[in-house]
A tleap script that builds the chain and sets N, CA, C and O, in Angstrom:
source leaprc.protein.ff14SB
mol = sequence {
  NMET GLY THR ILE THR VAL THR VAL GLU ASP
  LYS VAL GLU GLU ASN PHE ARG LYS THR VAL
  SER GLU THR LYS GLY LYS GLY LYS GLY ILE
  LEU GLY SER ALA THR ASN GLU ALA MET LYS
  ASP TRP VAL GLY LYS GLN ARG GLN LYS LYS
  ILE SER LYS GLU MET LEU VAL LEU LEU ASP
  LYS GLY PHE GLU MET GLY LYS PHE LYS ASN
  VAL SER ARG ASP GLU LEU HIE GLU CARG
}
set mol.1.N position { -19.165 13.732 4.249 }
set mol.1.CA position { -17.852 13.575 4.780 }
set mol.1.C position { -18.021 13.051 6.273 }
set mol.1.O position { -18.931 13.464 6.992 }
set mol.2.N position { -17.069 12.100 6.695 }
set mol.2.CA position { -17.121 11.638 8.026 }
set mol.2.C position { -16.230 12.376 8.919 }
set mol.2.O position { -15.324 13.097 8.499 }
set mol.3.N position { -16.501 12.185 10.181 }
set mol.3.CA position { -15.719 12.842 11.256 }
set mol.3.C position { -15.129 11.635 12.058 }
set mol.3.O position { -15.865 10.735 12.463 }
set mol.4.N position { -13.753 11.644 12.279 }
set mol.4.CA position { -13.156 10.766 13.124 }
set mol.4.C position { -12.353 11.452 14.206 }
set mol.4.O position { -11.555 12.327 13.869 }
set mol.5.N position { -12.500 11.119 15.506 }
set mol.5.CA position { -11.754 11.638 16.501 }
set mol.5.C position { -10.731 10.636 16.972 }
set mol.5.O position { -11.121 9.553 17.407 }
set mol.6.N position { -9.481 10.920 16.915 }
set mol.6.CA position { -8.405 10.001 17.219 }
set mol.6.C position { -7.408 10.667 18.211 }
set mol.6.O position { -7.304 11.888 18.325 }
set mol.7.N position { -6.682 9.756 18.919 }
set mol.7.CA position { -5.793 10.247 19.995 }
set mol.7.C position { -4.349 9.605 19.358 }
set mol.7.O position { -4.273 8.410 19.071 }
set mol.8.N position { -3.429 10.371 19.209 }
set mol.8.CA position { -2.074 10.155 18.787 }
set mol.8.C position { -1.103 10.678 19.696 }
set mol.8.O position { -1.339 11.610 20.465 }
set mol.9.N position { 0.027 10.056 19.605 }
set mol.9.CA position { 1.133 10.438 20.537 }
set mol.9.C position { 1.595 11.880 20.282 }
set mol.9.O position { 1.626 12.307 19.128 }
set mol.10.N position { 1.928 12.586 21.250 }
set mol.10.CA position { 2.225 13.989 21.135 }
set mol.10.C position { 3.349 14.280 20.153 }
set mol.10.O position { 3.276 15.258 19.408 }
set mol.11.N position { 4.365 13.469 20.138 }
set mol.11.CA position { 5.530 13.706 19.167 }
set mol.11.C position { 4.977 13.525 17.743 }
set mol.11.O position { 5.322 14.265 16.821 }
set mol.12.N position { 4.061 12.462 17.592 }
set mol.12.CA position { 3.693 12.151 16.237 }
set mol.12.C position { 2.780 13.390 15.745 }
set mol.12.O position { 2.898 13.848 14.608 }
set mol.13.N position { 1.929 13.860 16.618 }
set mol.13.CA position { 1.139 14.983 16.346 }
set mol.13.C position { 2.006 16.227 15.961 }
set mol.13.O position { 1.707 16.913 14.983 }
set mol.14.N position { 2.966 16.470 16.663 }
set mol.14.CA position { 3.863 17.685 16.486 }
set mol.14.C position { 4.601 17.505 15.253 }
set mol.14.O position { 4.702 18.467 14.492 }
set mol.15.N position { 5.150 16.347 14.951 }
set mol.15.CA position { 5.911 16.172 13.652 }
set mol.15.C position { 4.939 16.282 12.429 }
set mol.15.O position { 5.327 16.789 11.376 }
set mol.16.N position { 3.736 15.823 12.577 }
set mol.16.CA position { 2.729 15.785 11.564 }
set mol.16.C position { 2.362 17.302 11.277 }
set mol.16.O position { 2.404 17.750 10.131 }
set mol.17.N position { 2.011 18.044 12.335 }
set mol.17.CA position { 1.674 19.512 12.124 }
set mol.17.C position { 2.726 20.231 11.524 }
set mol.17.O position { 2.504 21.073 10.654 }
set mol.18.N position { 3.934 19.940 11.957 }
set mol.18.CA position { 5.118 20.764 11.474 }
set mol.18.C position { 5.346 20.473 10.039 }
set mol.18.O position { 5.558 21.389 9.246 }
set mol.19.N position { 5.309 19.213 9.674 }
set mol.19.CA position { 5.511 18.766 8.313 }
set mol.19.C position { 4.378 19.299 7.396 }
set mol.19.O position { 4.660 19.870 6.343 }
set mol.20.N position { 3.246 19.135 7.751 }
set mol.20.CA position { 2.021 19.773 7.000 }
set mol.20.C position { 2.333 21.241 6.769 }
set mol.20.O position { 2.355 21.696 5.626 }
set mol.21.N position { 2.573 21.985 7.837 }
set mol.21.CA position { 2.811 23.444 7.738 }
set mol.21.C position { 3.975 23.698 6.748 }
set mol.21.O position { 3.834 24.541 5.862 }
set mol.22.N position { 5.099 23.004 6.873 }
set mol.22.CA position { 6.156 23.155 5.922 }
set mol.22.C position { 5.858 22.849 4.469 }
set mol.22.O position { 6.278 23.571 3.565 }
set mol.23.N position { 5.144 21.792 4.265 }
set mol.23.CA position { 4.862 21.380 2.865 }
set mol.23.C position { 3.568 21.997 2.198 }
set mol.23.O position { 3.504 22.276 1.000 }
set mol.24.N position { 2.589 22.171 3.067 }
set mol.24.CA position { 1.313 22.599 2.406 }
set mol.24.C position { 0.959 24.038 2.889 }
set mol.24.O position { 0.067 24.662 2.314 }
set mol.25.N position { 1.587 24.530 3.853 }
set mol.25.CA position { 1.364 25.821 4.335 }
set mol.25.C position { 0.323 25.754 5.537 }
set mol.25.O position { 0.076 24.696 6.115 }
set mol.26.N position { -0.264 26.966 5.863 }
set mol.26.CA position { -1.143 26.968 6.933 }
set mol.26.C position { -2.446 27.624 6.365 }
set mol.26.O position { -2.435 28.497 5.497 }
set mol.27.N position { -3.560 27.114 6.947 }
set mol.27.CA position { -4.939 27.666 6.541 }
set mol.27.C position { -5.863 26.712 6.860 }
set mol.27.O position { -5.557 25.592 7.268 }
set mol.28.N position { -7.145 27.160 6.669 }
set mol.28.CA position { -8.264 26.292 6.936 }
set mol.28.C position { -8.365 25.119 6.119 }
set mol.28.O position { -8.292 25.242 4.896 }
set mol.29.N position { -8.538 23.911 6.691 }
set mol.29.CA position { -8.667 22.566 5.903 }
set mol.29.C position { -7.376 21.944 5.610 }
set mol.29.O position { -7.400 20.789 5.186 }
set mol.30.N position { -6.112 22.606 5.792 }
set mol.30.CA position { -5.078 22.010 5.258 }
set mol.30.C position { -4.696 20.699 6.137 }
set mol.30.O position { -4.351 19.647 5.600 }
set mol.31.N position { -4.784 20.852 7.402 }
set mol.31.CA position { -4.509 19.698 8.252 }
set mol.31.C position { -5.343 18.585 7.974 }
set mol.31.O position { -4.895 17.439 7.994 }
set mol.32.N position { -6.656 18.876 7.687 }
set mol.32.CA position { -7.690 17.833 7.314 }
set mol.32.C position { -7.361 17.170 5.973 }
set mol.32.O position { -7.532 15.967 5.776 }
set mol.33.N position { -6.890 18.004 5.085 }
set mol.33.CA position { -6.554 17.518 3.675 }
set mol.33.C position { -5.305 16.542 3.758 }
set mol.33.O position { -5.244 15.490 3.123 }
set mol.34.N position { -4.342 16.995 4.589 }
set mol.34.CA position { -3.071 16.135 4.816 }
set mol.34.C position { -3.400 14.851 5.475 }
set mol.34.O position { -2.846 13.806 5.135 }
set mol.35.N position { -4.355 14.915 6.479 }
set mol.35.CA position { -4.790 13.605 7.171 }
set mol.35.C position { -5.407 12.760 6.204 }
set mol.35.O position { -5.084 11.575 6.116 }
set mol.36.N position { -6.343 13.320 5.411 }
set mol.36.CA position { -7.054 12.477 4.371 }
set mol.36.C position { -6.138 11.867 3.385 }
set mol.36.O position { -6.341 10.707 3.027 }
set mol.37.N position { -5.093 12.588 2.890 }
set mol.37.CA position { -3.963 12.020 2.020 }
set mol.37.C position { -3.154 10.868 2.741 }
set mol.37.O position { -2.840 9.822 2.172 }
set mol.38.N position { -2.854 11.169 4.049 }
set mol.38.CA position { -2.128 10.186 4.755 }
set mol.38.C position { -2.937 8.850 4.925 }
set mol.38.O position { -2.362 7.770 4.792 }
set mol.39.N position { -4.181 8.924 5.200 }
set mol.39.CA position { -5.054 7.799 5.382 }
set mol.39.C position { -5.245 7.007 4.035 }
set mol.39.O position { -5.280 5.777 4.001 }
set mol.40.N position { -5.361 7.781 2.979 }
set mol.40.CA position { -5.509 7.071 1.743 }
set mol.40.C position { -4.202 6.426 1.340 }
set mol.40.O position { -4.243 5.356 0.733 }
set mol.41.N position { -3.044 6.997 1.633 }
set mol.41.CA position { -1.807 6.294 1.384 }
set mol.41.C position { -1.651 5.049 2.226 }
set mol.41.O position { -1.204 4.011 1.737 }
set mol.42.N position { -2.012 5.150 3.472 }
set mol.42.CA position { -1.978 3.943 4.450 }
set mol.42.C position { -2.882 2.783 3.900 }
set mol.42.O position { -2.467 1.627 3.826 }
set mol.43.N position { -4.097 3.151 3.534 }
set mol.43.CA position { -5.070 2.146 3.069 }
set mol.43.C position { -4.276 1.533 1.771 }
set mol.43.O position { -4.045 0.325 1.734 }
set mol.44.N position { -3.917 2.296 0.838 }
set mol.44.CA position { -3.331 1.815 -0.317 }
set mol.44.C position { -2.152 0.830 -0.031 }
set mol.44.O position { -2.026 -0.187 -0.713 }
set mol.45.N position { -1.328 1.126 0.938 }
set mol.45.CA position { -0.175 0.265 1.280 }
set mol.45.C position { -0.785 -1.029 1.795 }
set mol.45.O position { -0.346 -2.105 1.389 }
set mol.46.N position { -1.728 -0.969 2.629 }
set mol.46.CA position { -2.279 -2.226 3.303 }
set mol.46.C position { -2.861 -3.043 2.242 }
set mol.46.O position { -2.671 -4.259 2.264 }
set mol.47.N position { -3.564 -2.491 1.298 }
set mol.47.CA position { -4.214 -3.289 0.138 }
set mol.47.C position { -3.136 -3.984 -0.791 }
set mol.47.O position { -3.273 -5.099 -1.294 }
set mol.48.N position { -2.038 -3.146 -0.939 }
set mol.48.CA position { -0.878 -3.695 -1.727 }
set mol.48.C position { -0.324 -4.854 -1.090 }
set mol.48.O position { -0.120 -5.907 -1.695 }
set mol.49.N position { -0.059 -4.657 0.228 }
set mol.49.CA position { 0.478 -5.854 1.033 }
set mol.49.C position { -0.387 -7.179 0.889 }
set mol.49.O position { 0.081 -8.288 0.630 }
set mol.50.N position { -1.662 -6.895 1.090 }
set mol.50.CA position { -2.572 -8.082 0.931 }
set mol.50.C position { -2.536 -8.735 -0.462 }
set mol.50.O position { -2.517 -9.961 -0.563 }
set mol.51.N position { -2.527 -7.923 -1.542 }
set mol.51.CA position { -2.459 -8.411 -2.876 }
set mol.51.C position { -1.089 -9.114 -2.996 }
set mol.51.O position { -1.065 -10.188 -3.597 }
set mol.52.N position { -0.039 -8.655 -2.523 }
set mol.52.CA position { 1.238 -9.283 -2.591 }
set mol.52.C position { 1.344 -10.552 -2.005 }
set mol.52.O position { 1.896 -11.480 -2.596 }
set mol.53.N position { 0.784 -10.677 -0.724 }
set mol.53.CA position { 0.672 -12.012 -0.013 }
set mol.53.C position { -0.196 -12.948 -0.893 }
set mol.53.O position { 0.250 -14.057 -1.186 }
set mol.54.N position { -1.299 -12.588 -1.286 }
set mol.54.CA position { -2.153 -13.468 -2.051 }
set mol.54.C position { -1.475 -14.010 -3.451 }
set mol.54.O position { -1.706 -15.133 -3.899 }
set mol.55.N position { -0.686 -13.140 -4.020 }
set mol.55.CA position { 0.089 -13.408 -5.270 }
set mol.55.C position { 1.224 -14.496 -4.878 }
set mol.55.O position { 1.514 -15.479 -5.560 }
set mol.56.N position { 1.755 -14.158 -3.753 }
set mol.56.CA position { 2.952 -15.131 -3.343 }
set mol.56.C position { 2.409 -16.548 -3.061 }
set mol.56.O position { 3.055 -17.564 -3.317 }
set mol.57.N position { 1.188 -16.544 -2.522 }
set mol.57.CA position { 0.531 -17.853 -2.333 }
set mol.57.C position { 0.245 -18.597 -3.628 }
set mol.57.O position { 0.426 -19.806 -3.776 }
set mol.58.N position { -0.207 -17.782 -4.530 }
set mol.58.CA position { -0.574 -18.501 -5.847 }
set mol.58.C position { 0.704 -18.920 -6.560 }
set mol.58.O position { 0.703 -19.932 -7.260 }
set mol.59.N position { 1.782 -18.181 -6.406 }
set mol.59.CA position { 3.029 -18.667 -7.014 }
set mol.59.C position { 3.633 -19.811 -6.392 }
set mol.59.O position { 4.318 -20.594 -7.050 }
set mol.60.N position { 3.403 -19.969 -5.055 }
set mol.60.CA position { 3.907 -21.121 -4.273 }
set mol.60.C position { 3.012 -22.303 -4.732 }
set mol.60.O position { 3.564 -23.398 -4.835 }
set mol.61.N position { 1.806 -22.211 -4.994 }
set mol.61.CA position { 0.891 -23.337 -5.373 }
set mol.61.C position { 1.283 -23.769 -6.833 }
set mol.61.O position { 1.145 -24.930 -7.216 }
set mol.62.N position { 1.770 -22.782 -7.606 }
set mol.62.CA position { 1.938 -23.039 -9.091 }
set mol.62.C position { 0.626 -22.967 -9.784 }
set mol.62.O position { -0.444 -22.820 -9.194 }
set mol.63.N position { 0.767 -23.080 -11.078 }
set mol.63.CA position { -0.397 -22.888 -12.008 }
set mol.63.C position { -0.203 -23.682 -13.326 }
set mol.63.O position { 0.885 -23.979 -13.820 }
set mol.64.N position { -1.396 -23.969 -13.804 }
set mol.64.CA position { -1.404 -24.855 -15.017 }
set mol.64.C position { -0.783 -24.034 -16.248 }
set mol.64.O position { -1.142 -22.896 -16.552 }
set mol.65.N position { 0.114 -24.713 -16.848 }
set mol.65.CA position { 0.872 -24.070 -18.072 }
set mol.65.C position { 0.283 -24.668 -19.393 }
set mol.65.O position { 0.848 -24.455 -20.466 }
set mol.66.N position { -0.760 -25.356 -19.313 }
set mol.66.CA position { -1.407 -25.935 -20.567 }
set mol.66.C position { -0.542 -27.036 -21.051 }
set mol.66.O position { -0.081 -27.839 -20.239 }
set mol.67.N position { -0.286 -27.132 -22.337 }
set mol.67.CA position { 0.400 -28.290 -23.035 }
set mol.67.C position { 1.845 -28.384 -22.520 }
set mol.67.O position { 2.483 -29.392 -22.825 }
set mol.68.N position { 2.405 -27.460 -21.792 }
set mol.68.CA position { 3.754 -27.542 -21.354 }
set mol.68.C position { 3.956 -28.040 -20.065 }
set mol.68.O position { 4.983 -27.823 -19.421 }
set mol.69.N position { 2.859 -28.805 -19.604 }
set mol.69.CA position { 2.925 -29.479 -18.224 }
set mol.69.C position { 4.208 -30.334 -18.078 }
set mol.69.O position { 4.574 -31.137 -18.936 }
set mol.70.N position { 4.877 -30.085 -16.886 }
set mol.70.CA position { 5.964 -30.910 -16.535 }
set mol.70.C position { 7.136 -30.904 -17.502 }
set mol.70.O position { 7.864 -31.891 -17.599 }
set mol.71.N position { 7.318 -29.842 -18.192 }
set mol.71.CA position { 8.435 -29.694 -19.166 }
set mol.71.C position { 9.481 -28.786 -18.470 }
set mol.71.O position { 9.153 -27.764 -17.868 }
set mol.72.N position { 10.769 -29.221 -18.589 }
set mol.72.CA position { 11.811 -28.320 -17.922 }
set mol.72.C position { 12.085 -27.079 -18.883 }
set mol.72.O position { 11.552 -26.997 -19.990 }
set mol.73.N position { 12.875 -26.213 -18.423 }
set mol.73.CA position { 13.187 -25.009 -19.209 }
set mol.73.C position { 14.042 -25.481 -20.425 }
set mol.73.O position { 13.862 -24.997 -21.542 }
set mol.74.N position { 14.984 -26.445 -20.173 }
set mol.74.CA position { 15.835 -26.933 -21.285 }
set mol.74.C position { 15.025 -27.572 -22.392 }
set mol.74.O position { 15.223 -27.342 -23.585 }
set mol.75.N position { 14.116 -28.375 -21.928 }
set mol.75.CA position { 13.263 -29.129 -22.964 }
set mol.75.C position { 12.405 -28.085 -23.671 }
set mol.75.O position { 12.199 -28.232 -24.875 }
set mol.76.N position { 11.918 -27.103 -23.058 }
set mol.76.CA position { 11.141 -26.069 -23.692 }
set mol.76.C position { 11.915 -25.312 -24.775 }
set mol.76.O position { 11.371 -24.976 -25.827 }
set mol.77.N position { 13.250 -25.042 -24.480 }
set mol.77.CA position { 14.097 -24.331 -25.470 }
set mol.77.C position { 14.562 -25.173 -26.520 }
set mol.77.O position { 15.045 -24.675 -27.537 }
set mol.78.N position { 14.452 -26.497 -26.354 }
set mol.78.CA position { 14.955 -27.321 -27.558 }
set mol.78.C position { 13.910 -27.435 -28.707 }
set mol.78.O position { 14.243 -27.906 -29.794 }
set mol.79.N position { 12.673 -27.009 -28.466 }
set mol.79.CA position { 11.570 -27.137 -29.451 }
set mol.79.C position { 11.807 -26.080 -30.512 }
set mol.79.O position { 11.027 -25.968 -31.458 }
savepdb mol mol.pdb
quit
């Protein structure tokens, strides 16, 4: 396990500690567990944002549809 020393705004720390206490209780390791959970959630959100941006770029570029190249929706449904 790694150790990270961080500095956060007083109000953020206060709200975090209060929320952790209200939702998970008090005890050894609970604050660390909640911090770990918060970091995992943040990383997941950042990865999802990256994936979404990459997918939007692919959609903007378009992609090969095989034999249906340059066929309109109406033409496709006439078949």
